[in-house]
MIVEX-647742 format. One record per residue: y, x, z of N, C-alpha, C in turn. Coordinates in steps of 0.05 Angstrom, whole numbers, plus 32768, in hexadecimal, padded with zeros to 4 digits. Layout:
% residues N
   n_py   n_px   n_pz   ca_py   ca_px   ca_pz   c_py   c_px   c_pz
      Y      X      Z       Y       X       Z      Y      X      Z
...
This chain:
% residues 272
   n_py   n_px   n_pz   ca_py   ca_px   ca_pz   c_py   c_px   c_pz
   8044   816C   7FDA    805E    8160    7FD2   8074   8174   7FD3
   8089   8170   7FC2    80A0    8182    7FC2   80B2   817C   7FDA
   80C6   818E   7FDE    80D9    8189    7FF4   80E9   8170   7FF0
   80EB   8166   7FD7    80FC    814F    7FD2   80EE   8135   7FD7
   80D3   8136   7FD9    80C4    811D    7FDB   80B2   811F   7FF4
   80B0   8109   8003    80A1    8109    801B   8084   8101   8016
   8072   810B   8027    8056    8103    8026   8052   80EE   803C
   8039   80E3   803E    8034    80D0    8053   8037   80DC   806F
   8031   80F6   8071    8035    8104    808B   8052   8104   8092
   8063   8109   807F    8080    8109    8084   8089   80ED   808D
   8081   80D8   807F    8089    80BD    8085   807F   80B5   80A1
   8067   80BC   80A7    805C    80B5    80C2   806B   80C3   80D8
   8071   80DC   80D2    8080    80EC    80E6   809C   80E0   80EC
   80A8   80D5   80D8    80C3    80CA    80DB   80C4   80B1   80ED
   80AE   80A3   80EE    80AD    8089    80FD   809B   808B   8116
   808F   80A2   811B    807B    80A5    8130   8085   809D   814B
   809D   80A7   8153    80A8    80A1    816D   80AE   8083   8171
   80BB   8078   815D    80C2    805B    815E   80A8   804A   815F
   8094   8053   814F    807B    8044    814F   806D   8045   816A
   806E   805C   8177    8061    805E    8191   8070   804D   81A6
   808A   804E   81A5    809A    803D    81B7   8094   801F   81B3
   8092   8017   819A    808B    7FFB    8194   806F   7FF5   819E
   805C   8007   819A    8041    8002    81A3   8040   7FFD   81C1
   804E   800D   81D0    804F    800A    81ED   805D   7FEF   81F5
   8072   7FE9   81E7    8080    7FD0    81EC   806F   7FB7   81E6
   8060   7FB9   81CF    804F    7FA3    81C7   8038   7F9F   81DC
   802C   7FB5   81E4    8017    7FB3    81F8   8022   7FA7   8212
   8039   7FAF   821A    8045    7FA4    8233   804A   7F86   822F
   8055   7F7F   8218    805A    7F63    8212   8041   7F52   8212
   802C   7F5D   8206    8012    7F4F    8205   8007   7F4B   8221
   8009   7F5F   8232    7FFF    7F5C    824D   800F   7F48   825D
   8029   7F48   8259    803A    7F34    8267   8035   7F18   825D
   8033   7F16   8243    8030    7EFB    8237   8014   7EEF   823C
   7FFF   7F00   823A    7FE4    7EF5    823B   7FD4   7F00   8253
   7FE3   7F07   8268    7FD6    7F13    8280   7FBF   7F02   828B
   7FC3   7EE7   828B    7FAE    7ED5    8296   7F95   7ED4   8285
   7F98   7EDD   826C    7F81    7EDB    825A   7F75   7EF6   8253
   7F7E   7F0B   825F    7F73    7F26    825A   7F5B   7F2B   826B
   7F45   7F33   825E    7F2C    7F3A    826C   7F24   7F56   8264
   7F16   7F62   8276    7F09    7F7C    8271   7EED   7F77   8266
   7EE8   7F81   824E    7ECE    7F7D    8242   7EC3   7F97   8237
   7EA9   7F99   8236    7E9C    7FB0    822A   7E9D   7FAD   820C
   7EA7   7FC1   81FE    7EAA    7FC0    81E1   7EA4   7FDB   81D4
   7E99   7FDA   81BC    7E93    7FF3    81AE   7EAD   8001   81A6
   7EAF   801A   81AB    7EC8    802A    81A5   7EC0   8042   8194
   7ECF   8046   817F    7ECA    805E    816E   7EDE   8073   8178
   7ED4   808A   8180    7EE5    809F    818B   7EEA   80B3   8175
   7F00   80B0   8168    7F07    80C2    8151   7F0E   80DE   815B
   7F18   80E1   8173    7F1F    80FB    817D   7F07   810D   8181
   7EEF   8101   8183    7ED7    8111    8186   7ECA   8118   816B
   7ED6   810F   8156    7ECB    8110    813B   7ED8   8127   812C
   7EC8   8137   811E    7ED3    814C    810D   7EDA   8141   80F2
   7EEA   814F   80E2    7EEF    8147    80C7   7ED6   8145   80B7
   7EC3   8158   80BC    7EA9    8157    80AF   7E9A   813D   80B5
   7E9A   8135   80CE    7E8D    811C    80D6   7E99   8104   80C7
   7EB4   8104   80C6    7EC1    80EE    80B9   7EBB   80EE   809B
   7EBB   8105   808E    7EB5    8107    8072   7E99   80FD   806C
   7E86   8104   807D    7E6A    80FC    8079   7E68   80DD   807C
   7E77   80D2   8090    7E76    80B5    8094   7E82   80A7   807C
   7E98   80B1   8071    7EA4    80A4    805A   7E92   80A5   8041
   7E84   80BC   803E    7E72    80BF    8027   7E5A   80AD   8029
   7E50   80A9   8041    7E38    8098    8044   7E3E   807B   8046
   7E55   8074   8052    7E5C    8058    8056   7E79   8053   804D
   7E7D   8053   8033    7E99    8051    8029   7EA7   8036   8030
   7E98   8022   8038    7EA4    8009    8040   7EB7   800C   8058
   7EB3   8021   8067    7EC4    8025    807F   7EE0   8030   8078
   7EE4   8038   805E    7EFD    8045    8057   7F15   8033   805C
   7F15   801A   8053    7F2C    8009    8055   7F36   8005   8072
   7F25   7FFD   8085    7F2F    7FFA    80A0   7F3B   8014   80AC
   7F2E   802A   80A5    7F39    8044    80AF   7F54   804A   80A2
   7F58   8043   8089    7F72    8047    807C   7F87   8036   8089
   7F80   801D   808F    7F93    800B    809B   7F9B   8016   80B7
   7F88   8020   80C5    7F8E    802C    80E0   7FA0   8044   80DD
   7FA0   8051   80C6    7FB1    8068    80C1   7FCB   8061   80B3
   7FD0   8047   80AE    7FE7    803F    809E   7FE7   804C   8082
   7FCF   804D   8077    7FCC    805A    805C   7FC3   8045   8048
   7FCC   804A   802F    7FC3    8039    8019   7FBE   804A   8001
   7FB3   803D   7FEC    7FAB    804C    7FD4   7FC1   805C   7FC7
   7FDA   8051   7FC8    7FF0    805F    7FBB   7FF6   807A   7FC8
   7FF5   807A   7FE3    7FF9    8093    7FF1   7FE3   80A7   7FEB
   7FCB   809D   7FEA    7FB4    80AF    7FE3   7FB7   80BB   7FC8
   7FBF   80AA   7FB4    7FC3    80B4    7F99   7FDA   80C8   7F98
   7FEF   80C3   7FA7    8006    80D5    7FA7   8000   80EF   7FB4
   7FF4   80EE   7FCC    7FF0    8107    7FDB   7FD7   8116   7FD5
   7FC1   8108   7FCD    7FA8    8115    7FC8   7FA0   8115   7FAA
   7FAF   8106   7F9A    7FAA    8103    7F7E   7F8E   80F8   7F78
   7F85   80E6   7F8A    7F6D    80D6    7F85   7F76   80BC   7F79
   7F71   80B8   7F5F    7F7C    80A1    7F51   7F68   808A   7F4F
   7F73   8072   7F4D    7F63    805A    7F48   7F4E   8056   7F5E
   7F55   805B   7F77    7F42    8058    7F8D   7F42   803B   7F96
   7F2A   802F   7F94    7F27    8014    7F9E   7F20   8016   7FBC
   7F34   8011   7FCD    7F30    8017    7FEA   7F1D   8003   7FF7
   7F16   7FED   7FEA    7F04    7FD9    7FF5   7EE7   7FDF   7FED
   7EE3   7FEA   7FD5    7EC8    7FF1    7FCB   7EC9   800C   7FBE
   7ECF   8021   7FCE    7ED3    803B    7FC1   7EB9   8049   7FBA
   7EBB   8059   7FA5    7EA5    806B    7F9E   7EB0   8087   7FA1
   7EA7   8095   7FB6    7EB3    80AE    7FBD   7EA0   80C5   7FB7
   7EAA   80D8   7FA7    7E9C    80F1    7FA4   7E9F   8101   7FBE
   7E8D   8114   7FC2    7E8D    8123    7FDB   7EA8   8131   7FE0
   7EB4   813C   7FCB    7ECD    8149    7FCF   7EE4   8136   7FD5
   7EE2   811D   7FCB    7EF6    8109    7FD1   7EF3   8100   7FEE
   7EDB   80FC   7FF7    7ED6    80F4    8013   7EE1   810A   8026
   7EDC   8123   801E    7EE6    8139    802F   7F04   813A   8030
   7F11   8136   8018    7F2E    8136    8017   7F3A   811F   8027
   7F2E   8107   8024    7F37    80F0    8033   7F34   80F4   8051
   7F1E   8100   805A    7F19    8104    8076   7F2E   8117   8082
   7F33   812D   8074    7F48    813F    807E   7F63   8133   807E
   7F69   8122   806B    7F83    8115    8069   7F87   8100   807F
   7F71   80F0   8084    7F73    80DA    8097   7F72   80E2   80B4
   7F63   80F6   80B9    7F5C    80FD    80D5   7F74   80FF   80E7
   7F8A   810C   80DF    7FA1    810E    80F1   7FAE   80F4   80F8
   7FAA   80E0   80E7    7FB7    80C6    80EA   7FA7   80B2   80FB
   7F8D   80B8   80FF    7F7C    80A6    810E   7F83   80A8   812C
   7F81   8091   813A    7F85    8092    8157   7F6E   80A0   8164
   7F71   80A7   817E    7F5C    80B5    818C   7F43   80A4   818D
   7F46   808A   818F    7F30    8077    818F   7F39   805C   8187
   7F27   804C   817E    7F2E    8030    8176   7F15   801F   8179
   7F19   8007   8183    7F03    7FF5    8187   7EF7   7FEC   816C
   7EDD   7FEC   8169    7ED0    7FE5    8150   7ED9   7FC9   8147
   7ED9   7FB4   8158    7EE2    7F9A    814E   7EFF   7F9A   8144
   7F10   7FAB   8150    7F2C    7FAC    8147   7F2D   7FB6   812A
   7F1C   7FCA   8124    7F1B    7FD5    8109   7F12   7FC0   80F5
   7EFE   7FB1   80FC    7EF4    7F9C    80EA   7F08   7F86   80E5
   7F18   7F80   80FA    7F2E    7F6C    80F7   7F43   7F77   80E4
   7F4A   7F90   80E7    7F5E    7F9D    80D5   7F54   7F9A   80B8
   7F3B   7F9F   80B3    7F30    7F9D    8098   7F31   7F81   808F
   7F2B   7F6E   80A0    7F2B    7F51    8098   7F47   7F48   8090
   7F5B   7F50   80A0    7F77    7F49    8099   7F7F   7F54   807E
   7F79   7F6D   8079    7F80    7F7A    805F   7F71   7F6D   8048
   7F57   7F66   804D    7F47    7F5A    8038   7F52   7F3E   8030
   7F58   7F2F   8045    7F64    7F14    8040   7F7D   7F16   8030
   7F8F   7F29   8037    7FA8    7F2C    8029   7FA3   7F33   800C
   7F8F   7F45   8007    7F88    7F4D    7FEB   7F7E   7F35   7FDB
   7F6D   7F25   7FE7    7F61    7F0E    7FD9   7F76   7EF9   7FD3
   7F89   7EF5   7FE5    7F9F    7EE2    7FE0   7FB0   7EEB   7FC9
   7FB6   7F05   7FC9    7FC6    7F10    7FB3   7FB7   7F0E   7F98
   7F9D   7F12   7F99    7F8D    7F0F    7F81   7F8E   7EF3   7F77
   7F8D   7EDF   7F89    7F8F    7EC3    7F81   7FA9   7EBD   7F74
   7FBF   7EC9   7F7E    7FD9    7EC5    7F71   7FD9   7ED1   7F55
   7FCB   7EE7   7F51    7FC9    7EF3    7F37   7FB9   7EE1   7F24
   7FA5   7ED4   7F2F    7F96    7EC1    7F1E   7FA7   7EAA   7F14
   7FBA   7EA1   7F25    7FCC    7E8C    7F1D   7FDD   7E95   7F05
   7FE7   7EAD   7F05    7FF6    7EB8    7EEF   7FE4   7EB9   7ED6
   7FCB   7EC1   7ED9    7FB9    7EC2    7EC3   7FB3   7EA6   7EB7
   7FB3   7E92   7EC9    7FAE    7E76    7EC0   7FC5   7E6D   7EAE
   7FDE   7E77   7EB3    7FF4    7E70    7EA2   7FF0   7E7B   7E86
   7FE8   7E94   7E85    7FE3    7EA0    7E6B   7FCC   7E92   7E5C
   7FB7   7E8B   7E6B    7FA0    7E7D    7E5E   7FA9   7E62   7E53
   7FBA   7E53   7E62    7FC3    7E39    7E58   7FD5   7E3D   7E40
   7FE6   7E51   7E40    7FF7    7E56    7E29   7FE6   7E5A   7E0F
   7FD1   7E69   7E12    7FC0    7E6E    7DFB   7FAE   7E56   7DF4
   7FAA   7E44   7E07    7F9A    7E2C    7E01   7FAA   7E18   7DF2
   7FC3   7E15   7DFA    7FD4    7DFF    7DEF   7FE9   7E08   7DDB
   7FED   7E22   7DD9    8002    7E2C    7DC7   7FF9   7E2F   7DAA
   800C   7E2D   7D98    8006    7E31    7D7C   8006   7E4E   7D74
   800E   7E5F   7D87    800E    7E7C    7D83   8001   7E89   7D9A
   7FF7   7EA2   7D96    7FE8    7EB0    7DAB   7FFC   7EBF   7DBE
   7FF5   7EC0   7DD8    8005    7ECE    7DEC   7FF5   7EE3   7DF9
   8003   7EF9   7E01    7FF6    7F0D    7E12   800C   7F1C   7E21
   8005   7F29   7E36    8018    7F39    7E45   8022   7F50   7E34
   803C   7F54   7E32    8047    7F69    7E22   805F   7F76   7E2F
   8066   7F8D   7E25    807E    7F9C    7E2E   8092   7F9E   7E17
   80AB   7FA0   7E1F    80C0    7FA5    7E0B   80D5   7FB7   7E17
   80E5   7FC3   7E05    80FA    7FD6    7E0E   8115   7FCB   7E08
   8128   7FD1   7E1A    8144    7FCA    7E16   8155   7FE0   7E22
   8165   7FEC   7E11    8177    8002    7E1A   8167   8018   7E29
   8150   801E   7E1F    8140    8034    7E2B   8130   802C   7E43
   8133   8013   7E4D    8123    8009    7E63   810B   7FF9   7E59
   80F5   7FFA   7E68    80DE    7FEB    7E61   80DB   7FD2   7E73
   80D5   7FBC   7E67    80D1    7FA3    7E76   80B6   7F96   7E6D
   80AB   7F87   7E80    8091    7F7A    7E7A   8094   7F5C   7E7A
   8089   7F50   7E65    8088    7F33    7E63   806C   7F2A   7E6B
   806A   7F17   7E7D    8050    7F0D    7E86   8041   7F00   7E70
   804F   7EF4   7E5D    8043    7EE8    7E45   8057   7EEA   7E2E
   804D   7EF4   7E18    805F    7EF7    7E00   804F   7EF1   7DE7
   805D   7EE7   7DD3    8051    7EE0    7DB9   8063   7EEA   7DA3
   8058   7EF4   7D8D    803B    7EF8    7D89   8031   7F10   7D99
   8017   7F15   7D99    800B    7F2C    7DA8   8015   7F47   7D9E
   801D   7F49   7D85    8027    7F62    7D7A   8040   7F5D   7D6A
   8050   7F73   7D66    8068    7F70    7D56   807F   7F66   7D66
   8093   7F5D   7D58    80AC    7F53    7D65   80A6   7F3A   7D75
   80AF   7F3A   7D8E    80AA    7F23    7DA0   80BB   7F0C   7D98
   80AE   7EF5   7D95    80BD    7EDC    7D8E   80C1   7ECB   7DA7
   80AD   7ECB   7DB9    80AF    7EBB    7DD1   80A7   7ECC   7DE9
   80B8   7ECD   7DFD    80B1    7EDC    7E15   80B2   7ECA   7E2D
   809E   7ECB   7E3E    809C    7EBA    7E56   8099   7ECA   7E6F
   80AA   7EC6   7E82    80A9    7ED3    7E9C   809B   7EC0   7EAF
   8086   7EC9   7EBC    8077    7EB9    7ECF   807E   7EC3   7EEB
   8089   7EB2   7EFB    8095    7EBB    7F15   808C   7EA9   7F2C
   8082   7EB6   7F41    807C    7EA8    7F5A   8092   7EAD   7F6E
   809E   7E98   7F78    80B2    7E9A    7F8D   80A7   7E8C   7FA5
   809F   7E9C   7FB9    8090    7E92    7FCF   80A1   7E87   7FE6
   80BA   7E90   7FE8    80CA    7E88    7FFF   80E7   7E83   7FF5
   80F5   7E73   8005    8111    7E6C    7FFE   8123   7E85   7FFD
   811E   7E98   800E    812F    7EB0    800F   812C   7EC1   7FF7
   8117   7EBC   7FE7    8113    7ECD    7FCF   8120   7EC1   7FB6
   812C   7EA9   7FB8    8136    7E9C    7FA0   814A   7EAD   7F91
   815E   7EB8   7F9F    8173    7EC7    7F92   8168   7EE0   7F83
   8157   7EEF   7F91    814C    7F07    7F86   813B   7F01   7F6D
   8129   7EEE   7F70    8117    7EE7    7F5A   8126   7EDB   7F42
   8139   7ECA   7F47    8149    7EBE    7F31   8159   7ED4   7F23
   8164   7EE7   7F32    8173    7EFD    7F26   8160   7F0D   7F14
   8147   7F11   7F1D    8134    7F20    7F0D   812E   7F12   7EF2
   812B   7EF7   7EF4    8126    7EE8    7EDB   813D   7EEA   7EC8
   8155   7EE6   7ED3    816D    7EE7    7EC2   8171   7F02   7EB5
   816C   7F17   7EC5    816F    7F32    7EBB   815B   7F37   7EA4
   8142   7F2F   7EA8    812E    7F33    7E93   8135   7F22   7E7A
   813F   7F0A   7E7F    8147    7EF9    7E68   815D   7F06   7E58
   8171   7F11   7E65    8187    7F1E    7E57   817D   7F36   7E47
   816B   7F46   7E53    8160    7F5D    7E45   8150   7F55   7E2D
   8140   7F3F   7E31    8130    7F35    7E1B   8141   7F2C   7E04
   8156   7F1D   7E0A    8167    7F13    7DF4   8176   7F29   7DE7
   817C   7F3F   7DF5    8188    7F56    7DE9   8176   7F63   7DD5
   815C   7F65   7DDD    8148    7F72    7DCC   8140   7F60   7DB5
   813F   7F45   7DBB    8135    7F32    7DA7   8149   7F1A   7DA6
   815F   7F1D   7D99    8174    7F08    7D99   816A   7EED   7D8F
   8157   7EED   7D7D    814C    7ED4    7D72   8134   7ECA   7D82
   812B   7ED9   7D96    8114    7ED1    7DA5   811A   7EBC   7DBA
   8105   7EAF   7DC4    8108    7E9A    7DD8   80FD   7EA4   7DF2
   810C   7EA0   7E08    8103    7EA9    7E23   8100   7E91   7E35
   80EA   7E91   7E44    80E4    7E7B    7E56   80D8   7E85   7E70
   80D8   7E74   7E84    80CD    7E7C    7E9E   80BB   7E66   7EA9
   80A4   7E6F   7EB4    8092    7E5D    7EC2   8094   7E65   7EE0
   809C   7E53   7EF1    80A2    7E5A    7F0D   8090   7E4B   7F20
   8086   7E59   7F34    8078    7E4D    7F4B   808C   7E4D   7F62
   8093   7E36   7F6C    80A4    7E34    7F83   809C   7E1B   7F93
   8091   7E1E   7FAB    8085    7E08    7FB9   8098   7DF3   7FC5
   80B2   7DF7   7FC3    80C5    7DE4    7FCE   80D0   7DD3   7FB7
   80C2   7DBE   7FB1    80C8    7DAE    7F99   80E4   7DA3   7F99
   80EE   7D9A   7FB0    8109    7D8E    7FB1   811F   7DA2   7FAB
   8118   7DBC   7FAA    812C    7DD1    7FA5   8129   7DDD   7F89
   8118   7DD1   7F78    8114    7DDB    7F5D   812E   7DDB   7F4E
   813E   7DC6   7F53    8158    7DC4    7F45   816A   7DDB   7F4B
   8168   7DE6   7F63    8179    7DFD    7F6A   8172   7E15   7F59
   8158   7E19   7F54    8150    7E2F    7F43   8158   7E2A   7F26
   8155   7E12   7F1D    815E    7E0B    7F02   817C   7E11   7EFE
   818C   7E0A   7F12    81A9    7E0F    7F10   81AE   7E2D   7F10
   81A0   7E3D   7F1F    81A4    7E5A    7F20   819C   7E67   7F06
   818A   7E5A   7EF7    817F    7E66    7EDF   818C   7E59   7EC6
   81A2   7E4B   7EC9    81B0    7E40    7EB2   81BF   7E56   7EA4
   81B4   7E60   7E8F    81C0    7E75    7E7F   81B6   7E73   7E62
   81C7   7E7B   7E4F    81BF    7E79    7E33   81A7   7E8A   7E2D
   81A1   7E9E   7E3E    818B    7EB0    7E38   8170   7EA3   7E3E
   816F   7E8D   7E4D    8156    7E80    7E55   8154   7E66   7E46
   813F   7E63   7E36    813C    7E4B    7E26   812D   7E34   7E34
   811C   7E3B   7E47    810D    7E26    7E54   8103   7E30   7E6F
   8100   7E1D   7E82    80F6    7E23    7E9D   80E3   7E0C   7EA5
   80CB   7E13   7EAF    80B9    7DFF    7EBA   80AE   7E09   7ED5
   80A5   7DF6   7EE5    8099    7DFC    7EFF   807B   7DF4   7EFE
   806B   7E04   7F0B    804E    7DFE    7F0D   8044   7E06   7F29
   8031   7DF5   7F32    8024    7DFB    7F4C   800A   7E08   7F47
   7FF8   7E09   7F5B    7FDE    7E17    7F58   7FCA   7E08   7F47
   7FCC   7DED   7F46    7FB7    7DDE    7F39   7FB7   7DE2   7F1B
   7F9F   7DDF   7F0F    7F9C    7DE2    7EF2   7FAC   7DCD   7EE3
   7FAC   7DB5   7EEE    7FBB    7DA0    7EE0   7FD9   7DA6   7EE0
   7FE4   7DB0   7EF6    8000    7DB6    7EF7   8006   7DCD   7EE3
   7FF5   7DE1   7EE2    7FF9    7DF7    7ED0   7FF9   7DEE   7EB3
   7FE5   7DDD   7EAC    7FE2    7DD3    7E91   7FFA   7DC2   7E89
   8003   7DB1   7E9B    8019    7D9F    7E95   8033   7DAF   7E91
   8037   7DC3   7EA2    804F    7DD3    7EA0   804F   7DE3   7E86
   8038   7DEF   7E7F    8037    7DFF    7E67   803A   7DEE   7E4E
   802E   7DD6   7E4E    8031    7DC4    7E37   804E   7DBD   7E33
   805C   7DB7   7E49    8079    7DB0    7E47   8089   7DC7   7E3D
   8083   7DDF   7E48    8091    7DF7    7E40   808D   7DFD   7E22
   8074   7DFC   7E19    806F    7E01    7DFD   807D   7DED   7DEA
   807E   7DD4   7DF4    808B    7DC0    7DE4   80A9   7DC6   7DE2
   80B5   7DCF   7DF9    80D1    7DD6    7DF8   80D7   7DED   7DE5
   80C4   7DFF   7DE4    80C7    7E17    7DD3   80BE   7E12   7DB6
   80B2   7DFB   7DB1    80AA    7DF4    7D96   8092   7E03   7D8C
   8080   7E0B   7D9F    8068    7E1A    7D97   804E   7E0E   7DA3
   804E   7DF4   7DA6    8037    7DE6    7DB1   8025   7DDE   7D99
   800B   7DDC   7D9E    7FF8    7DD2    7D89   8001   7DB7   7D7F
């Protein structure tokens, strides 16, 4: 990395002292809070301090499934690896590592690993990360279900597309037609918490304004996931602007998605 940009080593170094103080405080708090329930048990421990970089590289090469929990223990993710090691498109859950990649990863990770760590703790770290990934994947499938419904019920075809406005590039989650000048653009937005309303609504309005600048005759709509039904009117009020032609809400269920999309397409005049 250049002097102007930090590497993962730099970032870790900046927070190392605070992180260690918090670790000690958390351990003290846990002992005070759960003292009556703490037991001494025999458990398998991986002693990383006794391990050479060569040992670690060999382990990664032979058993790549161990990569993710080790990365979590190092506060590392694929983006940092791509930035610092230039290993691109690494699937940290099911990696395929060439020998040189395993060696590079081992040398990179080794300084960040603790002296030792209990084996069950590593497996729990992996489980937490895996669950988070799968939940996010499920949310992505919801967005895909919107696009599928648009193409099932619409009189025109939709696909994810990008457009430019004043030199900036923006992405529409669904746009029609698939090629050429965009006639209908749809922003698909999940708002998971009340505190995110202002930020997400501002994002929708900003994209709508950019879209109408690029395509003055085009129609812009939004499909929104927001689990607080009694507050949907608040979002509708925040999104009252000439740049937005229609707004609908949809939950996880297929019926809700289909109903919302049918109503939206009807409002836009492009339903079968």
